[in-house]
N, CA, C, O and the ligand as a Tripos MOL2 file, in Angstrom:
@<TRIPOS>MOLECULE
protein
  293   291    74     0     0
PROTEIN
NO_CHARGES

@<TRIPOS>ATOM
      1 N          60.3350  -15.7580   -7.3780 N.3       1 MET1
      2 CA         60.6940  -15.8770   -8.8080 C.3       1 MET1
      3 C          61.9250  -15.0050   -9.0850 C.2       1 MET1
      4 O          61.9800  -13.8530   -8.6550 O.2       1 MET1
      5 N          62.8860  -15.5420   -9.7850 N.am      2 SER2
      6 CA         64.0970  -14.7710  -10.0880 C.3       2 SER2
      7 C          63.8180  -13.7500  -11.1890 C.2       2 SER2
      8 O          62.8280  -13.8460  -11.9140 O.2       2 SER2
      9 N          64.7010  -12.7860  -11.2940 N.am      3 GLU3
     10 CA         64.5730  -11.7350  -12.3080 C.3       3 GLU3
     11 C          64.5420  -12.3530  -13.7030 C.2       3 GLU3
     12 O          63.7490  -11.9590  -14.5570 O.2       3 GLU3
     13 N          65.4210  -13.3260  -13.9120 N.am      4 GLN4
     14 CA         65.5500  -13.9890  -15.2100 C.3       4 GLN4
     15 C          64.2290  -14.6450  -15.6250 C.2       4 GLN4
     16 O          63.7930  -14.5190  -16.7700 O.2       4 GLN4
     17 N          63.6090  -15.3390  -14.6900 N.am      5 GLU5
     18 CA         62.3650  -16.0440  -14.9840 C.3       5 GLU5
     19 C          61.2500  -15.0620  -15.3240 C.2       5 GLU5
     20 O          60.4180  -15.3130  -16.1960 O.2       5 GLU5
     21 N          61.2560  -13.9500  -14.6200 N.am      6 ARG6
     22 CA         60.2090  -12.9750  -14.8420 C.3       6 ARG6
     23 C          60.3240  -12.3850  -16.2540 C.2       6 ARG6
     24 O          59.3180  -12.1580  -16.9260 O.2       6 ARG6
     25 N          61.5570  -12.1410  -16.6880 N.am      7 VAL7
     26 CA         61.7740  -11.5890  -18.0250 C.3       7 VAL7
     27 C          61.3250  -12.5940  -19.0770 C.2       7 VAL7
     28 O          60.6850  -12.2300  -20.0640 O.2       7 VAL7
     29 N          61.6630  -13.8580  -18.8580 N.am      8 LYS8
     30 CA         61.2730  -14.9040  -19.7970 C.3       8 LYS8
     31 C          59.7530  -14.9700  -19.9050 C.2       8 LYS8
     32 O          59.1990  -15.0570  -21.0010 O.2       8 LYS8
     33 N          59.1040  -14.9290  -18.7830 N.am      9 GLU9
     34 CA         57.6470  -15.0170  -18.7570 C.3       9 GLU9
     35 C          57.0370  -13.8270  -19.4880 C.2       9 GLU9
     36 O          56.0720  -13.9820  -20.2360 O.2       9 GLU9
     37 N          57.5980  -12.6440  -19.2720 N.am     10 SER10
     38 CA         57.0950  -11.4480  -19.9310 C.3      10 SER10
     39 C          57.3070  -11.5440  -21.4290 C.2      10 SER10
     40 O          56.4420  -11.1440  -22.2090 O.2      10 SER10
     41 N          58.4490  -12.0720  -21.8350 N.am     11 ALA11
     42 CA         58.7560  -12.1790  -23.2580 C.3      11 ALA11
     43 C          57.7480  -13.0930  -23.9400 C.2      11 ALA11
     44 O          57.3690  -12.8640  -25.0880 O.2      11 ALA11
     45 N          57.3250  -14.1100  -23.2420 N.am     12 ALA12
     46 CA         56.3540  -15.0430  -23.8090 C.3      12 ALA12
     47 C          55.0430  -14.3360  -24.0980 C.2      12 ALA12
     48 O          54.3140  -14.7050  -25.0190 O.2      12 ALA12
     49 N          54.7550  -13.3330  -23.3160 N.am     13 GLU13
     50 CA         53.5310  -12.5540  -23.5270 C.3      13 GLU13
     51 C          53.7780  -11.3880  -24.4750 C.2      13 GLU13
     52 O          52.9150  -10.5300  -24.6610 O.2      13 GLU13
     53 N          54.9620  -11.3700  -25.0700 N.am     14 ASN14
     54 CA         55.3390  -10.3040  -25.9820 C.3      14 ASN14
     55 C          55.3800   -8.9540  -25.2650 C.2      14 ASN14
     56 O          55.0830   -7.9120  -25.8500 O.2      14 ASN14
     57 N          55.7450   -8.9990  -24.0210 N.am     15 HIS15
     58 CA         55.7940   -7.7660  -23.2290 C.3      15 HIS15
     59 C          57.1000   -7.8080  -22.4460 C.2      15 HIS15
     60 O          57.1590   -8.3850  -21.3610 O.2      15 HIS15
     61 N          58.1360   -7.2020  -22.9910 N.am     16 LEU16
     62 CA         59.4660   -7.3050  -22.4070 C.3      16 LEU16
     63 C          59.6990   -6.2300  -21.3650 C.2      16 LEU16
     64 O          59.2030   -5.1080  -21.4660 O.2      16 LEU16
     65 N          60.4720   -6.6150  -20.3570 N.am     17 LEU17
     66 CA         60.8660   -5.6460  -19.3410 C.3      17 LEU17
     67 C          62.3710   -5.4370  -19.4140 C.2      17 LEU17
     68 O          63.1280   -6.3850  -19.6260 O.2      17 LEU17
     69 N          62.8010   -4.1850  -19.2370 N.am     18 CYS18
     70 CA         64.2300   -3.8950  -19.2140 C.3      18 CYS18
     71 C          64.8350   -4.4880  -17.9480 C.2      18 CYS18
     72 O          64.2980   -4.3220  -16.8530 O.2      18 CYS18
     73 N          65.9640   -5.1850  -18.1120 N.am     19 LEU19
     74 CA         66.6150   -5.8250  -16.9650 C.3      19 LEU19
     75 C          67.1080   -4.7880  -15.9670 C.2      19 LEU19
     76 O          67.1320   -5.0300  -14.7610 O.2      19 LEU19
     77 N          67.5010   -3.6280  -16.4860 N.am     20 LYS20
     78 CA         68.0970   -2.5950  -15.6360 C.3      20 LYS20
     79 C          67.0320   -1.8020  -14.8900 C.2      20 LYS20
     80 O          67.1280   -1.6070  -13.6780 O.2      20 LYS20
     81 N          66.0080   -1.3420  -15.6260 N.am     21 CYS21
     82 CA         65.0300   -0.4070  -15.0550 C.3      21 CYS21
     83 C          63.7260   -1.0910  -14.6710 C.2      21 CYS21
     84 O          62.9130   -0.5260  -13.9400 O.2      21 CYS21
     85 N          63.5310   -2.3170  -15.1680 N.am     22 ASN22
     86 CA         62.2690   -3.0130  -14.9230 C.3      22 ASN22
     87 C          61.0960   -2.2660  -15.5440 C.2      22 ASN22
     88 O          59.9630   -2.3530  -15.0710 O.2      22 ASN22
     89 N          61.3910   -1.5280  -16.6170 N.am     23 ALA23
     90 CA         60.3510   -0.7740  -17.3250 C.3      23 ALA23
     91 C          59.8950   -1.5720  -18.5400 C.2      23 ALA23
     92 O          60.6780   -2.3110  -19.1360 O.2      23 ALA23
     93 N          58.6490   -1.4200  -18.8940 N.am     24 ALA24
     94 CA         58.1120   -2.1020  -20.0700 C.3      24 ALA24
     95 C          58.7510   -1.5320  -21.3290 C.2      24 ALA24
     96 O          58.7910   -0.3160  -21.5180 O.2      24 ALA24
     97 N          59.2480   -2.4130  -22.1840 N.am     25 MET25
     98 CA         59.8900   -1.9560  -23.4100 C.3      25 MET25
     99 C          58.8480   -1.6710  -24.4720 C.2      25 MET25
    100 O          57.8050   -2.3230  -24.5290 O.2      25 MET25
    101 N          59.1420   -0.6850  -25.3160 N.am     26 GLU26
    102 CA         58.2140   -0.2850  -26.3680 C.3      26 GLU26
    103 C          58.8170   -0.5730  -27.7290 C.2      26 GLU26
    104 O          60.0150   -0.3930  -27.9480 O.2      26 GLU26
    105 N          57.9680   -1.0240  -28.6410 N.am     27 GLN27
    106 CA         58.4170   -1.2680  -30.0120 C.3      27 GLN27
    107 C          58.7840    0.0600  -30.6490 C.2      27 GLN27
    108 O          57.9890    1.0000  -30.6590 O.2      27 GLN27
    109 N          59.9990    0.1240  -31.1810 N.am     28 GLN28
    110 CA         60.4420    1.3610  -31.8130 C.3      28 GLN28
    111 C          61.3130    1.0370  -32.9950 C.2      28 GLN28
    112 O          62.0780    0.0730  -32.9660 O.2      28 GLN28
    113 N          61.2060    1.8300  -34.0310 N.am     29 LYS29
    114 CA         62.0640    1.6280  -35.1910 C.3      29 LYS29
    115 C          63.4760    2.0370  -34.7920 C.2      29 LYS29
    116 O          63.7210    3.1750  -34.3930 O.2      29 LYS29
    117 N          64.3900    1.0930  -34.9070 N.am     30 THR30
    118 CA         65.7360    1.2920  -34.3930 C.3      30 THR30
    119 C          66.7610    0.8280  -35.4180 C.2      30 THR30
    120 O          66.5800   -0.1970  -36.0760 O.2      30 THR30
    121 N          67.8290    1.5910  -35.5420 N.am     31 SER31
    122 CA         68.9400    1.1460  -36.3860 C.3      31 SER31
    123 C          69.9850    0.5020  -35.4990 C.2      31 SER31
    124 O          70.2790    1.0060  -34.4150 O.2      31 SER31
    125 N          70.5410   -0.5940  -35.9430 N.am     32 PHE32
    126 CA         71.6150   -1.2220  -35.1990 C.3      32 PHE32
    127 C          72.6020   -1.8610  -36.1590 C.2      32 PHE32
    128 O          72.2780   -2.1540  -37.3100 O.2      32 PHE32
    129 N          73.7970   -2.0690  -35.6670 N.am     33 THR33
    130 CA         74.8470   -2.6640  -36.4920 C.3      33 THR33
    131 C          75.1540   -4.0570  -35.9730 C.2      33 THR33
    132 O          75.3500   -4.2640  -34.7750 O.2      33 THR33
    133 N          75.1900   -4.9930  -36.8820 N.am     34 TYR34
    134 CA         75.5040   -6.3690  -36.4990 C.3      34 TYR34
    135 C          76.4220   -6.9510  -37.5680 C.2      34 TYR34
    136 O          76.1040   -6.9330  -38.7570 O.2      34 TYR34
    137 N          77.5670   -7.4670  -37.1230 N.am     35 LEU35
    138 CA         78.5580   -8.0510  -38.0300 C.3      35 LEU35
    139 C          78.9330   -7.0760  -39.1520 C.2      35 LEU35
    140 O          79.1680   -7.4840  -40.2890 O.2      35 LEU35
    141 N          78.9840   -5.8010  -38.8160 N.am     36 GLY36
    142 CA         79.4030   -4.8020  -39.7890 C.3      36 GLY36
    143 C          78.3050   -4.3380  -40.7190 C.2      36 GLY36
    144 O          78.5320   -3.4700  -41.5620 O.2      36 GLY36
    145 N          77.1020   -4.9090  -40.5780 N.am     37 PHE37
    146 CA         75.9780   -4.4990  -41.4110 C.3      37 PHE37
    147 C          75.0620   -3.5900  -40.6160 C.2      37 PHE37
    148 O          74.9130   -3.7340  -39.4030 O.2      37 PHE37
    149 N          74.4490   -2.6490  -41.3250 N.am     38 ASN38
    150 CA         73.4890   -1.7670  -40.6800 C.3      38 ASN38
    151 C          72.0740   -2.2530  -40.9450 C.2      38 ASN38
    152 O          71.7020   -2.5200  -42.0880 O.2      38 ASN38
    153 N          71.2930   -2.3650  -39.8870 N.am     39 PHE39
    154 CA         69.9250   -2.8240  -40.0190 C.3      39 PHE39
    155 C          68.9720   -1.7920  -39.4590 C.2      39 PHE39
    156 O          69.3230   -1.0010  -38.5840 O.2      39 PHE39
    157 N          67.7580   -1.8170  -39.9810 N.am     40 GLU40
    158 CA         66.7100   -1.0140  -39.3630 C.3      40 GLU40
    159 C          65.5340   -1.9460  -39.1210 C.2      40 GLU40
    160 O          65.0530   -2.6040  -40.0440 O.2      40 GLU40
    161 N          65.0810   -1.9990  -37.8960 N.am     41 ALA41
    162 CA         63.9920   -2.8990  -37.5690 C.3      41 ALA41
    163 C          63.2040   -2.3360  -36.4060 C.2      41 ALA41
    164 O          63.6920   -1.5020  -35.6440 O.2      41 ALA41
    165 N          61.9810   -2.8060  -36.2860 N.am     42 SER42
    166 CA         61.1580   -2.4090  -35.1490 C.3      42 SER42
    167 C          61.5070   -3.3270  -33.9810 C.2      42 SER42
    168 O          61.1890   -4.5160  -33.9930 O.2      42 SER42
    169 N          62.1570   -2.7640  -32.9840 N.am     43 LEU43
    170 CA         62.6470   -3.5590  -31.8660 C.3      43 LEU43
    171 C          62.1250   -3.0150  -30.5460 C.2      43 LEU43
    172 O          61.8340   -1.8250  -30.4250 O.2      43 LEU43
    173 N          62.0090   -3.8950  -29.5570 N.am     44 PRO44
    174 CA         61.6240   -3.4200  -28.2270 C.3      44 PRO44
    175 C          62.7490   -2.5950  -27.6260 C.2      44 PRO44
    176 O          63.8970   -3.0350  -27.5800 O.2      44 PRO44
    177 N          62.4120   -1.3980  -27.1660 N.am     45 ARG45
    178 CA         63.4190   -0.5070  -26.6140 C.3      45 ARG45
    179 C          62.9290    0.0440  -25.2710 C.2      45 ARG45
    180 O          61.7550    0.3780  -25.1120 O.2      45 ARG45
    181 N          63.8450    0.1290  -24.3220 N.am     46 CYS46
    182 CA         63.4970    0.6520  -23.0070 C.3      46 CYS46
    183 C          63.3600    2.1650  -23.0930 C.2      46 CYS46
    184 O          64.2930    2.8410  -23.5290 O.2      46 CYS46
    185 N          62.2070    2.7160  -22.6830 N.am     47 PRO47
    186 CA         62.0120    4.1650  -22.7640 C.3      47 PRO47
    187 C          62.8540    4.9190  -21.7340 C.2      47 PRO47
    188 O          63.0240    6.1340  -21.8430 O.2      47 PRO47
    189 N          63.3760    4.2130  -20.7440 N.am     48 VAL48
    190 CA         64.1330    4.8670  -19.6770 C.3      48 VAL48
    191 C          65.6190    4.9670  -20.0350 C.2      48 VAL48
    192 O          66.1840    6.0600  -20.0250 O.2      48 VAL48
    193 N          66.2560    3.8320  -20.3520 N.am     49 CYS49
    194 CA         67.7060    3.8500  -20.5780 C.3      49 CYS49
    195 C          68.0690    3.6590  -22.0460 C.2      49 CYS49
    196 O          69.2360    3.8020  -22.4110 O.2      49 CYS49
    197 N          67.0920    3.3390  -22.8950 N.am     50 GLY50
    198 CA         67.3670    3.2030  -24.3200 C.3      50 GLY50
    199 C          67.9370    1.8550  -24.7170 C.2      50 GLY50
    200 O          68.3340    1.6550  -25.8650 O.2      50 GLY50
    201 N          67.9770    0.9310  -23.7710 N.am     51 GLN51
    202 CA         68.4720   -0.4230  -24.0610 C.3      51 GLN51
    203 C          67.5700   -1.0940  -25.0890 C.2      51 GLN51
    204 O          66.3470   -1.0710  -24.9540 O.2      51 GLN51
    205 N          68.1700   -1.6910  -26.1160 N.am     52 VAL52
    206 CA         67.3980   -2.3450  -27.1650 C.3      52 VAL52
    207 C          67.4950   -3.8520  -26.9910 C.2      52 VAL52
    208 O          68.5700   -4.3980  -26.7400 O.2      52 VAL52
    209 N          66.3640   -4.5060  -27.1270 N.am     53 TYR53
    210 CA         66.3630   -5.9650  -27.0660 C.3      53 TYR53
    211 C          66.3490   -6.5080  -28.4830 C.2      53 TYR53
    212 O          65.3990   -6.2790  -29.2320 O.2      53 TYR53
    213 N          67.4070   -7.2300  -28.8550 N.am     54 ILE54
    214 CA         67.4930   -7.8300  -30.1840 C.3      54 ILE54
    215 C          67.3960   -9.3340  -30.0240 C.2      54 ILE54
    216 O          68.3000   -9.9650  -29.4750 O.2      54 ILE54
    217 N          66.3180   -9.9020  -30.4950 N.am     55 SER55
    218 CA         66.1590  -11.3470  -30.3710 C.3      55 SER55
    219 C          66.9500  -12.0440  -31.4620 C.2      55 SER55
    220 O          67.2310  -11.4720  -32.5150 O.2      55 SER55
    221 N          67.3010  -13.2840  -31.1890 N.am     56 GLU56
    222 CA         68.0880  -14.0590  -32.1450 C.3      56 GLU56
    223 C          67.3300  -14.2160  -33.4640 C.2      56 GLU56
    224 O          67.9300  -14.2150  -34.5390 O.2      56 GLU56
    225 N          66.0180  -14.3480  -33.3680 N.am     57 ASP57
    226 CA         65.1950  -14.5150  -34.5690 C.3      57 ASP57
    227 C          65.3040  -13.3020  -35.4820 C.2      57 ASP57
    228 O          65.4160  -13.4360  -36.7000 O.2      57 ASP57
    229 N          65.2710  -12.1200  -34.8810 N.am     58 ILE58
    230 CA         65.3710  -10.8900  -35.6680 C.3      58 ILE58
    231 C          66.7260  -10.8430  -36.3570 C.2      58 ILE58
    232 O          66.8110  -10.5460  -37.5490 O.2      58 ILE58
    233 N          67.7880  -11.1360  -35.6060 N.am     59 VAL59
    234 CA         69.1420  -11.0900  -36.1680 C.3      59 VAL59
    235 C          69.2690  -12.0870  -37.3100 C.2      59 VAL59
    236 O          69.7850  -11.7500  -38.3760 O.2      59 VAL59
    237 N          68.8050  -13.3010  -37.0950 N.am     60 LYS60
    238 CA         68.9080  -14.3360  -38.1350 C.3      60 LYS60
    239 C          68.1490  -13.9250  -39.3840 C.2      60 LYS60
    240 O          68.6490  -14.0830  -40.4970 O.2      60 LYS60
    241 N          66.9310  -13.3930  -39.2040 N.am     61 GLY61
    242 CA         66.1220  -12.9670  -40.3350 C.3      61 GLY61
    243 C          66.7950  -11.8620  -41.1120 C.2      61 GLY61
    244 O          66.7890  -11.8610  -42.3430 O.2      61 GLY61
    245 N          67.3820  -10.9130  -40.3860 N.am     62 LYS62
    246 CA         68.0210   -9.7700  -41.0400 C.3      62 LYS62
    247 C          69.2920  -10.2120  -41.7560 C.2      62 LYS62
    248 O          69.5820   -9.7460  -42.8580 O.2      62 LYS62
    249 N          70.0440  -11.1020  -41.1350 N.am     63 ILE63
    250 CA         71.2720  -11.5960  -41.7590 C.3      63 ILE63
    251 C          70.9260  -12.3020  -43.0690 C.2      63 ILE63
    252 O          71.6220  -12.1510  -44.0730 O.2      63 ILE63
    253 N          69.8630  -13.0580  -43.0420 N.am     64 LYS64
    254 CA         69.4390  -13.7760  -44.2400 C.3      64 LYS64
    255 C          69.0700  -12.7810  -45.3480 C.2      64 LYS64
    256 O          69.4090  -12.9810  -46.5140 O.2      64 LYS64
    257 N          68.3770  -11.7150  -44.9660 N.am     65 GLU65
    258 CA         68.0130  -10.6560  -45.9120 C.3      65 GLU65
    259 C          69.2580  -10.1040  -46.5980 C.2      65 GLU65
    260 O          69.3060   -9.9640  -47.8200 O.2      65 GLU65
    261 N          70.2710   -9.7940  -45.7760 N.am     66 VAL66
    262 CA         71.5000   -9.1970  -46.2990 C.3      66 VAL66
    263 C          72.2170  -10.1950  -47.1990 C.2      66 VAL66
    264 O          72.7030   -9.8310  -48.2700 O.2      66 VAL66
    265 N          72.2840  -11.4470  -46.7690 N.am     67 GLU67
    266 CA         72.9670  -12.4690  -47.5670 C.3      67 GLU67
    267 C          72.2950  -12.6190  -48.9270 C.2      67 GLU67
    268 O          72.9680  -12.7660  -49.9470 O.2      67 GLU67
    269 N          70.9620  -12.5810  -48.9350 N.am     68 THR68
    270 CA         70.2190  -12.6810  -50.1910 C.3      68 THR68
    271 C          70.5380  -11.4980  -51.0900 C.2      68 THR68
    272 O          70.7350  -11.6640  -52.2940 O.2      68 THR68
    273 N          70.5890  -10.3160  -50.5150 N.am     69 LEU69
    274 CA         70.8970   -9.1070  -51.2860 C.3      69 LEU69
    275 C          72.2840   -9.2080  -51.8970 C.2      69 LEU69
    276 O          72.4900   -8.8390  -53.0540 O.2      69 LEU69
    277 N          73.2420   -9.7110  -51.1130 N.am     70 LEU70
    278 CA         74.6230   -9.8070  -51.5860 C.3      70 LEU70
    279 C          74.7290  -10.8220  -52.7250 C.2      70 LEU70
    280 O          75.4710  -10.6230  -53.6860 O.2      70 LEU70
    281 N          73.9760  -11.9080  -52.5980 N.am     71 GLU71
    282 CA         74.0230  -12.9480  -53.6230 C.3      71 GLU71
    283 C          73.4350  -12.4570  -54.9380 C.2      71 GLU71
    284 O          73.8680  -12.8660  -56.0160 O.2      71 GLU71
    285 N          72.4500  -11.5840  -54.8400 N.am     72 ASP72
    286 CA         71.7840  -11.0820  -56.0330 C.3      72 ASP72
    287 C          72.6810  -10.1800  -56.8710 C.2      72 ASP72
    288 O          72.4250   -9.9780  -58.0580 O.2      72 ASP72
    289 N          73.7370   -9.6360  -56.2560 N.am     73 LYS73
    290 CA         74.5840   -8.6760  -56.9640 C.3      73 LYS73
    291 C          75.5020   -9.3620  -57.9780 C.2      73 LYS73
    292 O          76.2800   -8.6930  -58.6580 O.2      73 LYS73
    293 ZN         66.0880    0.3890  -19.0870 Zn       74 ZN74
@<TRIPOS>BOND
     1     1     2 1
     2     2     3 1
     3     3     4 2
     4     3     5 am
     5     5     6 1
     6     6     7 1
     7     7     8 2
     8     7     9 am
     9     9    10 1
    10    10    11 1
    11    11    12 2
    12    11    13 am
    13    13    14 1
    14    14    15 1
    15    15    16 2
    16    15    17 am
    17    17    18 1
    18    18    19 1
    19    19    20 2
    20    19    21 am
    21    21    22 1
    22    22    23 1
    23    23    24 2
    24    23    25 am
    25    25    26 1
    26    26    27 1
    27    27    28 2
    28    27    29 am
    29    29    30 1
    30    30    31 1
    31    31    32 2
    32    31    33 am
    33    33    34 1
    34    34    35 1
    35    35    36 2
    36    35    37 am
    37    37    38 1
    38    38    39 1
    39    39    40 2
    40    39    41 am
    41    41    42 1
    42    42    43 1
    43    43    44 2
    44    43    45 am
    45    45    46 1
    46    46    47 1
    47    47    48 2
    48    47    49 am
    49    49    50 1
    50    50    51 1
    51    51    52 2
    52    51    53 am
    53    53    54 1
    54    54    55 1
    55    55    56 2
    56    55    57 am
    57    57    58 1
    58    58    59 1
    59    59    60 2
    60    59    61 am
    61    61    62 1
    62    62    63 1
    63    63    64 2
    64    63    65 am
    65    65    66 1
    66    66    67 1
    67    67    68 2
    68    67    69 am
    69    69    70 1
    70    70    71 1
    71    71    72 2
    72    71    73 am
    73    73    74 1
    74    74    75 1
    75    75    76 2
    76    75    77 am
    77    77    78 1
    78    78    79 1
    79    79    80 2
    80    79    81 am
    81    81    82 1
    82    82    83 1
    83    83    84 2
    84    83    85 am
    85    85    86 1
    86    86    87 1
    87    87    88 2
    88    87    89 am
    89    89    90 1
    90    90    91 1
    91    91    92 2
    92    91    93 am
    93    93    94 1
    94    94    95 1
    95    95    96 2
    96    95    97 am
    97    97    98 1
    98    98    99 1
    99    99   100 2
   100    99   101 am
   101   101   102 1
   102   102   103 1
   103   103   104 2
   104   103   105 am
   105   105   106 1
   106   106   107 1
   107   107   108 2
   108   107   109 am
   109   109   110 1
   110   110   111 1
   111   111   112 2
   112   111   113 am
   113   113   114 1
   114   114   115 1
   115   115   116 2
   116   115   117 am
   117   117   118 1
   118   118   119 1
   119   119   120 2
   120   119   121 am
   121   121   122 1
   122   122   123 1
   123   123   124 2
   124   123   125 am
   125   125   126 1
   126   126   127 1
   127   127   128 2
   128   127   129 am
   129   129   130 1
   130   130   131 1
   131   131   132 2
   132   131   133 am
   133   133   134 1
   134   134   135 1
   135   135   136 2
   136   135   137 am
   137   137   138 1
   138   138   139 1
   139   139   140 2
   140   139   141 am
   141   141   142 1
   142   142   143 1
   143   143   144 2
   144   143   145 am
   145   145   146 1
   146   146   147 1
   147   147   148 2
   148   147   149 am
   149   149   150 1
   150   150   151 1
   151   151   152 2
   152   151   153 am
   153   153   154 1
   154   154   155 1
   155   155   156 2
   156   155   157 am
   157   157   158 1
   158   158   159 1
   159   159   160 2
   160   159   161 am
   161   161   162 1
   162   162   163 1
   163   163   164 2
   164   163   165 am
   165   165   166 1
   166   166   167 1
   167   167   168 2
   168   167   169 am
   169   169   170 1
   170   170   171 1
   171   171   172 2
   172   171   173 am
   173   173   174 1
   174   174   175 1
   175   175   176 2
   176   175   177 am
   177   177   178 1
   178   178   179 1
   179   179   180 2
   180   179   181 am
   181   181   182 1
   182   182   183 1
   183   183   184 2
   184   183   185 am
   185   185   186 1
   186   186   187 1
   187   187   188 2
   188   187   189 am
   189   189   190 1
   190   190   191 1
   191   191   192 2
   192   191   193 am
   193   193   194 1
   194   194   195 1
   195   195   196 2
   196   195   197 am
   197   197   198 1
   198   198   199 1
   199   199   200 2
   200   199   201 am
   201   201   202 1
   202   202   203 1
   203   203   204 2
   204   203   205 am
   205   205   206 1
   206   206   207 1
   207   207   208 2
   208   207   209 am
   209   209   210 1
   210   210   211 1
   211   211   212 2
   212   211   213 am
   213   213   214 1
   214   214   215 1
   215   215   216 2
   216   215   217 am
   217   217   218 1
   218   218   219 1
   219   219   220 2
   220   219   221 am
   221   221   222 1
   222   222   223 1
   223   223   224 2
   224   223   225 am
   225   225   226 1
   226   226   227 1
   227   227   228 2
   228   227   229 am
   229   229   230 1
   230   230   231 1
   231   231   232 2
   232   231   233 am
   233   233   234 1
   234   234   235 1
   235   235   236 2
   236   235   237 am
   237   237   238 1
   238   238   239 1
   239   239   240 2
   240   239   241 am
   241   241   242 1
   242   242   243 1
   243   243   244 2
   244   243   245 am
   245   245   246 1
   246   246   247 1
   247   247   248 2
   248   247   249 am
   249   249   250 1
   250   250   251 1
   251   251   252 2
   252   251   253 am
   253   253   254 1
   254   254   255 1
   255   255   256 2
   256   255   257 am
   257   257   258 1
   258   258   259 1
   259   259   260 2
   260   259   261 am
   261   261   262 1
   262   262   263 1
   263   263   264 2
   264   263   265 am
   265   265   266 1
   266   266   267 1
   267   267   268 2
   268   267   269 am
   269   269   270 1
   270   270   271 1
   271   271   272 2
   272   271   273 am
   273   273   274 1
   274   274   275 1
   275   275   276 2
   276   275   277 am
   277   277   278 1
   278   278   279 1
   279   279   280 2
   280   279   281 am
   281   281   282 1
   282   282   283 1
   283   283   284 2
   284   283   285 am
   285   285   286 1
   286   286   287 1
   287   287   288 2
   288   287   289 am
   289   289   290 1
   290   290   291 1
   291   291   292 2
@<TRIPOS>SUBSTRUCTURE
     1 MET1         2 RESIDUE 1 A MET
     2 SER2         6 RESIDUE 1 A SER
     3 GLU3        10 RESIDUE 1 A GLU
     4 GLN4        14 RESIDUE 1 A GLN
     5 GLU5        18 RESIDUE 1 A GLU
     6 ARG6        22 RESIDUE 1 A ARG
     7 VAL7        26 RESIDUE 1 A VAL
     8 LYS8        30 RESIDUE 1 A LYS
     9 GLU9        34 RESIDUE 1 A GLU
    10 SER10       38 RESIDUE 1 A SER
    11 ALA11       42 RESIDUE 1 A ALA
    12 ALA12       46 RESIDUE 1 A ALA
    13 GLU13       50 RESIDUE 1 A GLU
    14 ASN14       54 RESIDUE 1 A ASN
    15 HIS15       58 RESIDUE 1 A HIS
    16 LEU16       62 RESIDUE 1 A LEU
    17 LEU17       66 RESIDUE 1 A LEU
    18 CYS18       70 RESIDUE 1 A CYS
    19 LEU19       74 RESIDUE 1 A LEU
    20 LYS20       78 RESIDUE 1 A LYS
    21 CYS21       82 RESIDUE 1 A CYS
    22 ASN22       86 RESIDUE 1 A ASN
    23 ALA23       90 RESIDUE 1 A ALA
    24 ALA24       94 RESIDUE 1 A ALA
    25 MET25       98 RESIDUE 1 A MET
    26 GLU26      102 RESIDUE 1 A GLU
    27 GLN27      106 RESIDUE 1 A GLN
    28 GLN28      110 RESIDUE 1 A GLN
    29 LYS29      114 RESIDUE 1 A LYS
    30 THR30      118 RESIDUE 1 A THR
    31 SER31      122 RESIDUE 1 A SER
    32 PHE32      126 RESIDUE 1 A PHE
    33 THR33      130 RESIDUE 1 A THR
    34 TYR34      134 RESIDUE 1 A TYR
    35 LEU35      138 RESIDUE 1 A LEU
    36 GLY36      142 RESIDUE 1 A GLY
    37 PHE37      146 RESIDUE 1 A PHE
    38 ASN38      150 RESIDUE 1 A ASN
    39 PHE39      154 RESIDUE 1 A PHE
    40 GLU40      158 RESIDUE 1 A GLU
    41 ALA41      162 RESIDUE 1 A ALA
    42 SER42      166 RESIDUE 1 A SER
    43 LEU43      170 RESIDUE 1 A LEU
    44 PRO44      174 RESIDUE 1 A PRO
    45 ARG45      178 RESIDUE 1 A ARG
    46 CYS46      182 RESIDUE 1 A CYS
    47 PRO47      186 RESIDUE 1 A PRO
    48 VAL48      190 RESIDUE 1 A VAL
    49 CYS49      194 RESIDUE 1 A CYS
    50 GLY50      198 RESIDUE 1 A GLY
    51 GLN51      202 RESIDUE 1 A GLN
    52 VAL52      206 RESIDUE 1 A VAL
    53 TYR53      210 RESIDUE 1 A TYR
    54 ILE54      214 RESIDUE 1 A ILE
    55 SER55      218 RESIDUE 1 A SER
    56 GLU56      222 RESIDUE 1 A GLU
    57 ASP57      226 RESIDUE 1 A ASP
    58 ILE58      230 RESIDUE 1 A ILE
    59 VAL59      234 RESIDUE 1 A VAL
    60 LYS60      238 RESIDUE 1 A LYS
    61 GLY61      242 RESIDUE 1 A GLY
    62 LYS62      246 RESIDUE 1 A LYS
    63 ILE63      250 RESIDUE 1 A ILE
    64 LYS64      254 RESIDUE 1 A LYS
    65 GLU65      258 RESIDUE 1 A GLU
    66 VAL66      262 RESIDUE 1 A VAL
    67 GLU67      266 RESIDUE 1 A GLU
    68 THR68      270 RESIDUE 1 A THR
    69 LEU69      274 RESIDUE 1 A LEU
    70 LEU70      278 RESIDUE 1 A LEU
    71 GLU71      282 RESIDUE 1 A GLU
    72 ASP72      286 RESIDUE 1 A ASP
    73 LYS73      290 RESIDUE 1 A LYS
    74 ZN74       293 GROUP 0 **** ****
């Protein structure tokens, strides 16, 4: 099984592995910047190297939140 397949399989079980360290990622409240916006979300983070996994769903949801906030102003 390739590394890529193993990560995909783990993600399906909601248990992500860091590509670099092969360590189990832990949910952690993390701030990140995307498209110039600052977000805070609970994201899987590697306890070894600090790599954060940001899924497309999280980004899309957060972008929508920001867009709604901007429209309300
Ligand atoms: Zn790592």
